[in-house]
N, C-alpha and C positions, 0 to 999 in steps of 0.2 A: 504493500500500499504506499509506503514512504517513497518508493521509487516513482510511482505513478502520480502522486499528489504533488503538484507544482506550486511554487509560490504565488503564481498568478491565480491559480484556482482558489487558493486559500484567501487571497486578498479580494477576490470578486464575490464576497459573501453577500447575502441578502439580509435585510433587517438591520437592527442597531448594533448587534454584537456578533462576532464570529464564534462558532461553537468552541474553538480552541481556547478562547478567552476564559470560558467557564472552567476548563480543565486547569489552566494556569492559576486562575482565581482560587480554586480548591487547594492546589499545592501550596500556593503562597499563604493561604489562610492558616494551614497547619504549621508551616514553618514559622509564621509570625506568632502563633500560639507558643511555640518553643522559645522563640527569641524574646518576646515581651514577657512571657512567664518568668524566664530567668532574669531579665532586666528588672522586673518588678520586685524580686526578692534579693537581688545582689547586695544592696546596701544594708538592708535590715538583717540579712544573714551575717554579713561581715561584722556588723556592730553588735550582734547578739552575744551577750556575755556568758550565757549558759551553754547553748548548743551550737553556736556559730564560731566565728573566728576571733571574737573578743577584741576587735579593733576599736580605737577611739573614733569619734564622729569625724574628725579631720582626716584620719587615715582611711576610713571607709569611703569618704568622698573622693579622696585622691585615687584610691584603687578602683573605685567605680569609674572615674574619668579615664583612667589608664586602660581598663578592660574594654570599655565602650570605644575608646579611641582606636585600639588595636583591631577591634571587630571591623570598624569602618575603614581603617587604613588598609586592611588586608583585602577589602573589596576592590581597591584600586589595583592591587597586584593580581587578584583573581580575574578582574576584568581584562587586563592585558594578556594573561595566559589564555583566556577564553578567545580573545580576538585573534591571537597569533598562532595558537597550537591546538587547544582542546576542542574549541567550539562550546556553545552554551550548554548543550545537553550533557556531555561528559563532565564538564565542570560542575554542573548542578548535581549530578549523581555522586561524584566524589565528595563534594562539599556536604551533602546530606548524610552520607555514611560516616564521615568524620564527626559531624555534629552529634549524631546519635551516640557514637562511642564516647564523646566527651561528657554528655549528660549521664550516661550509664555509670561512668567512673565516679562522678560526683555523688550520684544516688547511692552507690555502693558504700562510700565513706566520705560524707561531706567535709569533715574537718581535715582529714589526712590527704585526700586526693583532689581537693577543690582546685588548686592552682594548675595541676596537670589536666584536669577535666576542662577547665575554662580555657586553657591554651588550645585544646583540640576544638572546642566550640568556636574560638576565634578563627582558626584556620578554615574550618568547615563553612562558617558563615561567609567568609571572604570569597570562597569559590561558588557559593550558592546565590547570594543576595543580588549582585548586579546583573546576573545573567538572565534571570527570569523576567526582570523588568525590560531588558533589551528584547527578549523574545516577544513580549507584548507589543512593543513598538513595530516589530516586523510583520505583525498580522495586518497592518494597514499600509496602503499605498501612500506615497508622499502627497500631502495636500488633502487627504481624506478627512472631511469635517467630523467624522465619527470617532476620530482618535482620542480626543479629550474625554468623550463620554466613556470610551473603553478604559482609559486610565482612571477615570472616576470610579467605575465599577470595580476595577482591580484594587483601587485604594480602599474601597469599602471592605474587600476581602482581607486586606491587611488589618483593618480595624476590628473586624469580627474576630479574627485570630487573636489580636491584642487584648480585646475585651475578655474572651474566654480564658486566655493564658494568664492575664493579670489577676483575674478572680480565682481561678483554680489553684495556681501555684502559691499565691499568697495565703489562700485558705489552708492548703495542705501544710505549708511551711510554718505557719504561726499557730496551727491547731495542736492542742495537747494530745489529741487522739492519733495524730499522724506524725508530722515533723518534716524536716528539711529533705530527707531522702525521698519522701513521696512527691515533694514539689519538683525535684529534678527528674525523678522517674517519669512523672506525667509528661514532662517536656520531651523526653526521649521517645515515649510511646507515640505521641501525636506526630513527632517528626518522622517516625517509621511509617505511619499511615500516609503522610504527605509524599514520602518517597515512593511508596508502592503505587500511589495514585499516578505519579509521574511516569513510572515505568509502564503502567498499563496504557496510558493515554498518549505517550510521546510519538507514536506513529502518526497520529493525526496532525503533527506539526510539519510533516513532510521534510523539506530541506532546511527549515528554520532551525537554527542551533547546531547544524552539522559542523564538523571540523573545517577550518579554512584550508587545511592541508589535504582535502579529500582527493585531490588529483595526484598527490605524492604516493610513491610505492608504500604498500601497507607496512612492510617491515621498518622502513625508515621513519614513517609517521609514528608507529608504535614506540620506537626508541625515544622519540622526542616527548611523547605523552608520559612515558614511564619516568623520564628525567624530571618532568614537572611534578609528578606525584612524590618522587623521592625527595626533591628539593623542598617541597612543602613540609614533609614529615621531618626533614633535617632542621627545619626552622623551630621545631618544638622547644629545644633547650633555650634558644635565644629569647623567644617570647616568654617562656616560663620565668626566666631570670628577670626580665624587664617588668613583668607584672608584680613579682614579689618585691622588687625594689623599684619604687616609682621614680627614683633619681635617674635610672637608666631609661625610663619612659621619656623623660624630658629630652635626653640626648637623641633618642630615636625620632621624636616629633620635630626637633630642630633640624633633623637631617632629611626625613622623608618628604616633608612639605616643599622645601626648595628644590629637591630633586624632581618631584612630581611637576612642579611649575616649569622647570627647565625642559622636562620631557614634553610637556604640553606645548611650550613655545617652539620646540624643535619640530613636532608634528605639524603645528600651525604653519611654520615656515616652509615645511616640505610640501604642504598642500598647494597644488598648482593653481587652483581656482580661487581668484581674489574674493568672489562672493562668499565662498565657503570659509575663507580665512576670516572675513568680518563677522560671520555668524559664530565662529568659534570664539572670537573675542567677546561677543555679546554673551555667549554662554558663560565665559569666565567671570563676567560681572555678576551674573546670578549666583555662581559658585561662591564668590567672595562674600556676598551678603548673606548667603545661607549659613556660613560659618558663625556669624554673629547671631542669627536667629536660633540655631541649634544650641549654642552655648547657653542661651537663656532658657529655651524651651525644655532642654534636657535636665534642668533642675528637678524635674518630676521624678527621675530615677535616683537622684542623689539627695540634695538638701531638702527637697519637699517630702521625700520618703521619710527622712529622719524627723522633719517638722511634723508630719502626720503621726508618726510613732510617739513623739514626746509631747506635742502641744495641742492636740485636738480632742474635743469631746467625741463620744461615740454615738451621738444622736444626729441623724440626718432626717429632717422632717419628722416623721412619726416612727422612724425605724432605729433600732440599735444595730450598728454595723462597725466593723473594723475600719478605722480611717484609712489604712493602707490599701484596703480593697477599693475604697473610693478613689484614692490617689492613683491607683493603677488601672482603673476601668472607666472612670467618668469621662475622660477625654475621648476614649474610643466609642463609648455609648453616644456621646453628643455628635461625634463625626458621623456615625451610622444614621442618626436621626436627621441631622441637618445638612449633610452633604448633598442629598438629592434636592432639598429645598433651595440651597444656595445655587445649585446647578440650574434650577428653573428660573431663579432670579437673574442669573447671567444671561440665560436665553431670552428672557423678556426684555432685558436691557439691550441685547444685541439686535432684536427686532426693531427697537426704537433708535438703534445706532448710537446708544449712549453707554455701551458696555466698556468699562475701563480696560486698557490694554494690560498685558502681562506684567509689565514693570509697575504700573499703578497698583495692581493687585498685590504684588510683593510689598509695595510700600504700605498698603492697607493692612497687610499681615503684621507688619511691625507695629502699626498703631494699635491694633487689637492686643498684640503682645504687651505693649506698654500699659494699656488699660488693665489687663489681667494681672500684671505684677503689682500695679497699684492696689488692686483688690486684695492680693495676697498680703501686701503691706498693711492694708486697712484692717485685717483680722486682729491686729494688736489692740484695737479699740474695743473689741468684744471679749477680751481675755479676763478671766477671774484672777483672784489672788494667787492661785497655784500655777499660773502660766498656761492654763488650758483655754482654748478659744473655740469659736464656732465652726463646726464642720460644714454648716450650711453656707457661710460666707466663703469658705475655702472652696467648696464645690462650685459656687457662683463664679469664682475666678477661672476654674477649668471650663466652665460654659463659655466665658469670654475668649479664653486662649484658643478654644476650638476653632473659632472663626478666623483667628490669625493663621492657624495651621492650614485651614481649608483654602485660604487665599494664597498659600505658598507651596505646600508639599506636593499635592497631586499635580499642580501645574508645573512644578519643578521637574518631576519625572517626565512629563510629556514634552516640555520645552527642550530638555536635553536630547531627546530623540529627534525633535524637529530641527535643531540647530547643528546636529552632528552629522558629518559624512558617514556613510554606512561602514566604511572600513575602520572608523574610529569610535563606533557606537559603544563598544564595551569599555574602551578607555575613558570616554566622557561620562558614562554612567559610573565608572569607578571614581572619576574626579569628583562627581557629585557626592558620592558616599565618602570620599576622602575629606571633603569639606565638612561632612557630618562628623568625621573622626576628629577633626580639629575643634569642631563645636563641642563634642563630648569631652575632649581633653580640657578645653577651657571651662566647661561646666563643672568638672571635678575641681579645678583650681578655684573657681568662684565659690563653689559650695564649701570647700575647705576654709576659704577666707571668712565665710560667715559663721563657721563653727566656733564654739567657745573653746579656747585653749585649756580651760579647766575641766578635767574629766568629771569632777563632782559638781559642776555648775547646776544651778537650779533650773527648773523648766522655764521660769520667768526670765532668767538671764538668756537662755537659749532662744526664747521667743523674741527678745529684743534684738539679738544678733541677726537672726534670720530675717525678721521683718525689715530691719534697716537695710540689709542687703537687697531685699526685693524692691525697696524704694529706689535704690541706685539703678538696678536693672530696668525699672520702668522709665527712668529718665533717658538712659542710653538707647533703649528700644525706640523711644519717641524721636530722638535725634536721627537714628538710622532710617526710620520711616520717612521723615521729611526730606533727607538727603536723596533717597531713592526716588521719590516723587519728582524732585527738582531735576535730576539727571535723566529722567525717563525719555525725553525727546531725543537725546544723543544716542542712547542705547537702542531706541526704536529704529534709528537709521542703520545701525549695524545689523539689526535683525532682518532688514529688508522686507520680503514678502511674508515672513513668518509672523504669526499673530499669537 
């Protein structure tokens, strides 16, 4: 079937979505369950003094930032290997297998095997994450107006997985009846389901995701693929060391970013088409600003997780609920509910020819982000004498931040595929996720800076430290949003016909 099914046949689909999108949607949903489930418990597991790693709040924030940074940095490397050697399909399969192994190791012994397991998860996610997004982009012809809707649906799959993973893993991890092993085991099980789903449905993708070396003799191609696999596994000791000692993470981040930019500039220079060069430069602007956005947004897995653990009441409206379940699921729930509504708003504005362009939407994303962090800051005015504040106001901030995310993230995935030449699609998707790596890294540093240096600090002291930090983030997000809106006409010229 894969030999007969051509790319033209796949792209000439009827209706709003190609059937292959639903398969990729399902695979991504289970992978995101695994990823966001682990992300949701990382900081609180590391800060757990009884059954976790017993780290200080500052160290937990720093290690969270380091782990998340390596996850996204490896997507840049994985994207390049997929572009040049493996192809998206083999890269995804290898990544999924390694992710399952990592989660199973942690589930077997959370305290003793955590760093080894998380190292495997980092490598696996790096090979998995950028490639499935690239395959979604290839389901559509250039200029197909249905592409954004497709990425919107795909993005909802991400958030359904994040919602389920955030709730289930936090519930298992913090429950007296289960514990951390069950949290990581559940992530491994759903990742296995996702991988099996991909194996069963990958024939429907036809040539999409095949190795770029398909015309090379099989023996020669296999040697190159095996070298990639071995190289990835040989990186385990290096990543293991850098995660355990975050000083080494600093050196890595100071190195990989400049090298990635140099590689990007080299590929841009080598691009013969002047129009394609300008589009790549426009994409780079999106990438730079996304670093700032994710540095603030990803407080959700770091400082906001510890804030939820230490400083929030357990009452949400009429319910008694673990604040960290709210912290890890409310954003995803709001995205699922409001993503289609916001999509309809954009369509209605487009019909009246008043829809803001992509750059303006990015700028609006920062303005919503600024408002959300002001609401996080405002929780201090609802605190009692014990330093506990309103979970309702905290959830309201997530409601606001959701609209900021919806103005940026799904559009970002789509715009990378629109602005990238096909031969560089994996690299550019990797650059997008590398920007997230620097955002995650900065998020850890920002969260550590808000943490009280006193291990025995009261909840009231911690409340003051975190909310003061959120006030600063609100100001910086406001400035970034205004700058983006001001420079939007210049970037629009670089984007040319791309909207």
